[in-house]
N, C-alpha and C positions, 0 to 999 in steps of 0.2 A: 759165477760158474766155478766148477772144480774139475781139474784134470785127473784122469786115471793114469798115474805115473809114479815114478820114484825119483825125487819126491813129488807129491801132488801139489798143484798150484791152485790157490784160491784167488779168484779175481772178483772184485766188487763191482756192482752195477751202478749206473747213474753217477759216475764220477764222485763216489763217496770215498773219502780218505779213511783208511783203517786206523791210523794213529798208533800203530804198533812199532816196536823196535826189535831187532834181532835178539833172540833168547826169551822173548815174552812167551807165555803159555796161553793157549786158548782151548775152549771146548765148543761143541756144536750142538744145535738143536734144530728140529724141523727140516732136516736135510732130506730131500726126496731122491730115491734111487740109490745113492751112496749112503744108505741108512746105517752102515757100520760106524759112521762118524758121530751119530747121535748119542749124546751123553757119554762119550769116551772120556777116559781120564785126561787131564790137561796135557796137550802136546806142545813142544817148543816150536817156534816159527822162525823163519828167516825172511826178512823183507826183501822184496824184489822191485819195489817202487811204492809210491804212495797209494796205489790202488790194488796191489796184489802182494801175496806172501806165499811161501812154500811151507808145507807141513810134512807129516810122516809119509811113508810109502803107501800109496792108495792103489797101486797097480792090481791088487787082488780083490779090490772092493767092487761093488756094483757101479754102474754108470750113473753119474749125477744127472738127474732129469729136471731139477729145478729147486728153487727155494733154499732155505736154510739161514740160520743166524749163527754168528760166532760171538763168544764172550771171552774177554781177557780174564785170566785167572792169576791173581797175584800169588807168587810163590814165597814161602818163608825164606828169610835170609839171616844168617848169623853174623852179627857184628861184634867185634871185640874192642874194648876200650882200655887204655892204660889207666892206672890209678890216678886219683887226684893229686897225690903226693908227687908222682912222676911228672904230671903236667905242670906243677908249680916249680 
């Protein structure tokens, strides 16, 4: 289920763990009712427990009537390394 709130809360059904961490990004597909979430650009999440996480402000979206899938979207990360000379 998904709440119409700020931030919105996504709760998984059937005791399925989401496996996400704070700061991960997700997108959604096949959401019924709250269709504004379908194919949005990746949004950051905050975990609320192993079966739920919060997302963006959904208070102005439609009411979730059922269904939907989320997918974790890996974000690029810049990593800098020192030179080999400095490491030796």
